[in-house]
C-alpha positions in Angstrom: 9.0 39.0 24.2 10.8 42.0 25.6 8.8 44.1 28.0 10.5 47.4 27.1 10.1 50.2 29.6 7.7 50.2 32.4 4.2 51.6 31.4 4.5 54.4 33.9 7.9 55.5 32.6 6.4 55.5 29.0 3.4 57.6 30.3 5.7 60.1 31.9 7.8 60.4 28.8 4.7 60.8 26.6 3.4 63.5 28.9 6.7 65.3 28.8 6.6 65.2 25.0 3.0 66.5 25.0 4.1 69.4 27.2 6.9 70.2 24.9 4.5 70.2 21.9 2.2 72.6 23.8 5.0 74.9 24.5 6.1 74.8 20.9 2.5 75.6 19.8 2.4 78.6 22.2 5.8 79.8 20.9 4.5 79.5 17.4 1.5 81.6 18.2 3.7 84.2 19.9 5.9 84.3 16.8 2.9 84.8 14.5 1.6 87.7 16.7 5.0 89.3 16.8 5.3 89.0 13.0 1.9 90.7 12.7 3.1 93.5 15.0 6.3 93.8 12.9 4.3 94.1 9.7 2.1 96.8 11.2 5.2 98.7 12.4 6.7 98.5 8.9 3.5 99.8 7.4 3.5 102.7 9.9 7.1 103.5 9.2 6.4 103.7 5.5 3.6 106.1 6.1 5.6 108.3 8.4 8.5 108.2 6.0 6.2 109.4 3.2 4.9 112.2 5.4 8.4 113.2 6.3 9.6 113.3 2.7 6.6 115.3 1.4 6.4 117.8 4.3 6.7 121.4 3.1 8.9 122.2 6.2 12.7 121.8 5.9 13.4 118.7 8.0 16.6 116.8 8.8 17.7 113.9 10.9 21.1 114.1 12.5 23.2 111.5 14.3 24.8 112.2 17.7 27.9 113.5 15.9 25.8 116.2 14.3 26.0 114.7 10.7 23.0 114.5 8.4 21.4 111.1 8.2 18.5 112.1 6.0 16.8 115.2 4.7 13.4 115.6 3.0 12.9 117.4 -0.3 12.3 120.8 1.2 15.3 120.6 3.4 17.6 119.6 0.6 16.3 122.4 -1.6 16.9 125.0 1.1 20.5 124.1 1.3 20.9 123.8 -2.5 22.0 120.1 -2.5 20.4 116.7 -3.0 19.5 114.6 -0.1 22.2 112.1 -1.1 24.8 114.8 -1.1 23.8 116.0 2.3 24.0 112.6 3.9 27.0 112.3 6.2 27.8 116.0 6.1 28.2 118.0 9.4 25.1 120.1 9.8 27.0 123.1 11.2 28.9 123.7 8.0 25.7 125.2 6.6 25.4 127.7 9.4 27.2 131.1 9.4 30.7 130.8 10.9 29.8 133.0 13.8 26.8 130.8 14.6 28.6 127.5 14.6 29.9 127.7 18.3 26.3 128.5 19.4 25.0 125.5 17.5 27.6 123.2 19.1 26.6 124.4 22.6 22.9 124.1 21.7 23.4 120.5 20.4 25.4 119.5 23.6 22.5 120.7 25.8 19.9 119.0 23.6 21.8 115.6 23.7 21.9 115.8 27.4 18.3 116.6 27.9 16.6 114.2 25.4 13.9 116.8 24.9 12.9 119.6 22.6 14.6 123.0 22.2 14.9 125.8 19.7 17.3 128.6 18.7 17.6 131.4 16.2 20.5 131.2 13.8 21.8 132.3 10.4 22.5 130.2 7.4 25.8 130.5 5.5 25.8 133.2 2.9 27.0 130.9 0.1 23.8 128.7 0.0 20.5 129.5 -1.8 18.5 129.7 1.4 20.8 132.0 3.2 19.1 134.1 5.8 17.8 134.1 9.4 16.2 130.8 10.4 14.5 129.3 13.4 15.8 125.8 14.4 13.4 123.5 16.2 15.0 120.3 17.4 14.2 117.1 19.3 16.6 114.4 20.4 15.4 110.8 20.6 17.6 108.7 22.9 16.2 105.4 21.7 17.2 105.9 18.1 20.1 108.2 18.7 18.7 110.7 16.2 18.2 114.4 16.5 15.3 115.6 14.4 15.4 119.3 13.4 13.3 121.6 11.3 14.6 124.9 9.8 12.0 127.6 9.4 13.1 130.8 7.6 12.0 133.8 9.6 8.4 134.7 8.8 7.5 131.0 7.9 4.4 129.6 9.5 5.2 128.2 12.9 2.5 125.6 12.8 4.1 123.9 9.8 7.4 123.7 11.7 5.8 122.1 14.7 3.9 119.6 12.6 7.0 118.6 10.7 9.2 118.1 13.8 6.5 115.9 15.3 6.4 113.8 12.1 10.1 113.5 12.1 10.1 112.5 15.8 7.4 109.9 15.1 9.5 108.5 12.2 12.5 108.1 14.6 10.4 106.5 17.3 8.7 104.1 15.0 12.0 103.2 13.4 13.5 102.4 16.8 10.4 100.4 17.7 10.6 98.4 14.4 14.2 97.6 15.0 13.4 96.3 18.5 10.5 94.2 17.2 12.7 92.7 14.5 15.4 91.8 17.0 12.8 90.1 19.3 11.3 88.4 16.3 14.6 86.9 15.3 15.4 85.8 18.9 12.0 84.2 19.2 12.2 82.5 15.8 15.6 81.0 16.7 14.2 79.8 20.0 11.2 78.2 18.4 13.4 76.5 15.8 15.8 75.1 18.5 12.8 74.0 20.5 11.3 72.3 17.5 14.6 70.5 16.8 14.7 69.3 20.5 11.1 68.0 20.3 11.9 66.2 17.1 14.9 64.5 18.7 13.0 63.5 21.8 10.1 62.2 19.9 12.4 60.2 17.6 14.2 58.7 20.6 10.9 57.8 22.2 9.5 56.2 19.0 12.8 54.3 18.5 13.3 53.1 22.1 9.6 52.2 22.8 7.6 51.5 19.6 10.4 50.2 17.3 12.0 48.0 19.9 8.7 46.5 21.0 7.7 45.9 17.4 11.0 44.1 16.8 10.4 41.9 19.9 6.9 41.2 18.7 8.2 40.3 15.2 10.6 37.7 16.8 7.6 36.1 18.5 5.6 36.2 15.3 8.4 34.6 13.4 8.6 31.7 15.9 4.9 31.3 15.8 4.9 31.3 12.1 7.6 28.6 11.9 5.6 26.4 14.3 2.5 26.8 12.2 4.2 25.5 9.1 3.4 22.0 10.3 -0.2 22.9 10.6 -1.5 24.3 7.3 -4.8 26.1 7.5 -6.3 29.2 9.1 -3.7 29.4 11.9 -0.8 29.5 9.4 -2.6 32.1 7.3 -3.3 34.3 10.4 0.3 34.1 11.6 1.6 35.0 8.1 -0.7 37.9 7.9 0.3 39.1 11.4 4.0 38.9 10.4 3.3 40.9 7.3 1.3 43.6 9.3 4.2 43.9 11.7 6.7 44.4 8.8 4.5 47.1 7.3 4.2 48.8 10.7 8.0 48.7 11.1 8.5 50.3 7.7 6.0 53.1 8.7 7.9 53.6 12.0 11.2 53.9 10.1 9.6 56.5 7.8 8.3 58.5 10.8 11.8 58.4 12.4 13.3 59.7 9.2 10.8 62.5 9.1 11.5 63.5 12.7 15.3 63.1 12.8 17.1 61.0 10.2 19.9 58.9 11.6 22.1 60.0 8.6 22.4 63.5 10.3 25.1 61.9 12.5 27.2 61.3 9.4 27.5 65.0 8.4 26.0 67.4 5.8 27.3 65.6 2.7 25.7 62.3 3.6 22.5 64.1 4.8 22.1 65.9 1.5 22.6 62.8 -0.6 20.0 61.0 1.5 17.5 63.8 1.4 17.7 64.2 -2.4 17.3 60.5 -2.8 14.2 60.5 -0.6 12.9 63.5 -2.5 13.3 61.7 -5.8 11.5 58.6 -4.4 8.7 60.6 -2.8 8.0 63.2 -5.5 9.1 61.4 -8.7 10.9 64.5 -9.8 14.4 64.5 -11.3 16.9 66.0 -8.9 20.6 66.6 -9.3 23.3 67.6 -6.9 26.4 69.6 -8.0 29.3 70.0 -5.5 32.5 71.0 -7.4 34.6 71.1 -4.2 33.7 68.6 -1.5 35.8 70.5 1.1 32.9 73.0 1.2 31.2 70.7 3.6 33.9 71.5 6.2 33.2 75.2 6.1 30.2 75.0 8.4 30.0 73.9 12.1 27.5 71.3 13.3 24.7 73.8 14.2 24.9 75.6 10.9 25.0 72.4 8.9 21.9 71.1 10.6 20.1 74.4 10.0 21.1 74.4 6.3 19.9 70.8 6.0 16.5 71.7 7.5 16.1 74.7 5.1 16.9 72.3 2.2 14.1 70.1 3.4 11.7 73.1 3.7 12.5 74.4 0.2 12.2 71.0 -1.4 8.8 70.4 0.3 7.7 73.8 -0.9 8.8 73.0 -4.5 6.9 69.7 -4.5 3.8 71.2 -3.0 3.6 74.6 -4.7 6.0 74.8 -7.6 4.6 72.5 -10.3 8.2 71.5 -11.2 9.4 68.4 -13.1 13.1 68.8 -12.2 15.2 70.4 -9.5 18.9 71.2 -9.5 20.8 71.7 -6.2 24.3 73.1 -6.0 26.7 73.8 -3.1 29.7 76.1 -3.5 32.0 78.3 -1.6 31.0 81.9 -1.2 33.2 84.8 -0.1 36.2 82.7 0.9 35.0 80.6 3.8 31.3 81.0 3.3 28.8 78.6 1.7 26.1 79.1 -1.0 23.4 76.6 -1.6 21.3 77.1 -4.7 18.1 75.3 -5.7 16.7 75.9 -9.3 13.5 74.3 -10.6 11.6 74.5 -13.9 8.2 75.0 -12.3 5.8 77.9 -12.5 7.4 81.3 -12.5 6.0 84.8 -12.5 4.1 85.0 -15.8 0.6 83.9 -16.5 0.0 80.2 -17.3 -1.6 78.9 -20.4 -4.7 77.8 -18.4 -5.4 81.4 -17.4 -4.4 80.8 -13.8 -2.1 83.6 -12.6 1.2 82.0 -11.6 1.9 84.8 -9.1 -0.1 82.6 -6.8 3.0 80.5 -6.4 4.8 83.4 -4.8 1.9 83.8 -2.4 1.8 80.1 -1.6 5.5 79.9 -0.9 5.6 83.2 1.0 5.4 81.8 4.6 7.8 79.0 3.8 10.4 81.4 2.4 9.9 83.8 5.3 10.7 81.0 7.7 13.8 80.0 5.7 15.0 83.6 5.5 14.6 84.2 9.3 16.6 81.0 10.1 19.4 82.1 7.8 19.5 85.6 9.1 19.7 84.2 12.7 22.9 82.5 11.6 24.3 85.6 9.8 23.1 84.4 6.3 20.9 85.7 3.5 18.2 84.4 1.3 17.5 85.4 -2.3 14.5 84.1 -4.2 14.0 84.9 -7.9 10.9 83.9 -9.8 11.6 83.7 -13.5 9.6 85.3 -16.3 7.3 82.5 -17.4 8.8 79.6 -15.5 11.4 78.6 -13.0 12.5 79.7 -9.6 15.9 80.1 -8.1 16.5 80.0 -4.3 19.9 81.1 -3.1 21.0 80.6 0.5 24.3 82.0 1.8 25.9 81.3 5.1 29.2 82.6 6.6 31.8 79.9 7.3 33.0 78.8 10.7 36.1 81.1 10.3 34.2 84.2 9.1 
């Protein structure tokens, strides 16, 4: 019987895998914490955005070129336009012509100082709020936005100060949210890559050590079983039972290897999808079809994107089997936007309406929320998008889009 690797080498390899698993767990914990921080930042941004919109002071956010990015209701009403009409317009055009040079000089100083400043000015005569105004402004270098408040002469100064503070907080929290989202995507991609590496190392260790030693043990068991044929009785029964146990264990090892990293991945996305859907039918008992009108679509993705898409197919199928209550799944792969790829999974499981048993089917959306969040983040890390639609009454459609290798 083959001795395989030295026990100390196997121990070191096992320890290395355990360390990788610990690192993966730590990374997953950090990802969860960062996701919670991002959720809190989003909730805070929504609150500040609501305060900004409903503030009685006339508030505006300008980009570094001096064009309006957003305006609240009071600000749009003062200039006699809608917030949508103001967006992208140079702010200085709403000032009196003789005041525009002063505004440009004021804005240049403000952009250079990244602080707060104020000036007296006059609005253009042709707008409803024409008259003398006080401009309070603050530039936020992190977001690149200049938050200003227009207070007509005689308006309460306190309201102006409160509004500019709210606008500044909105800009700061928006910039913070963008940074958190960027870090979240980077960390998510790192965790996914680390997970794939650990899968590959564990599959290699199981194949090289466990599977090969089991095969060597099986050869010895076969020889022993043949020799026991001439001696019927307990010995023959025990050798036959041992051989059967080894075969069962080998099948279990092959199943574990397929779960970690199927060998069919080396054959490309087309073969991998065919194998995965066949395994899904066998495991779940659900009807599952694959529609690929143009097989050249498999050539649109590079190796990394193909592997990522295959893993997301696995994740969605597992979620459908576990949470969807479906009896059939249809998978299609088509071109999208020229060189891009769209994979769509449609099932006939529970949708968004209530079920006949009185159990709210909206629970499916909640059960699948984390799985779909993970799928969406992986797609976005590769420049793709995820669209999930729960039907009225039954069914769910999951659409995954990825840019092609030449996009």
